[in-house]
Phi, psi and omega in degrees: 000147182275128178267097184295327179294318178295320178296319179294319178297316178298319179296318179295321178294321178294321178296316179296319179297321178296316179297318178296320178294320178296319178296318179296321179296320178297319179298318180294316179298321178295318178296317178299317180299316180298320180293320181290338184247033178290133175264105183297140179092350181263344180268150176242131177243130181247126177253137176236120180244120178239159179157283184267134172244169183306317184285344182279342184277121180277138181268000000 
């Protein structure tokens, strides 16, 4: 016998998975667009290097 409730639950789960996949695809497309349209020289990158201090260096 066909369990219509189980079929409906499966269909709803598939719809939700499709919506989540579409949202993820939009996020990826937006990231790709941002990478493709980078304006070189306008970004600032800050590097912080920690480790050695004056007293840590053995003579």
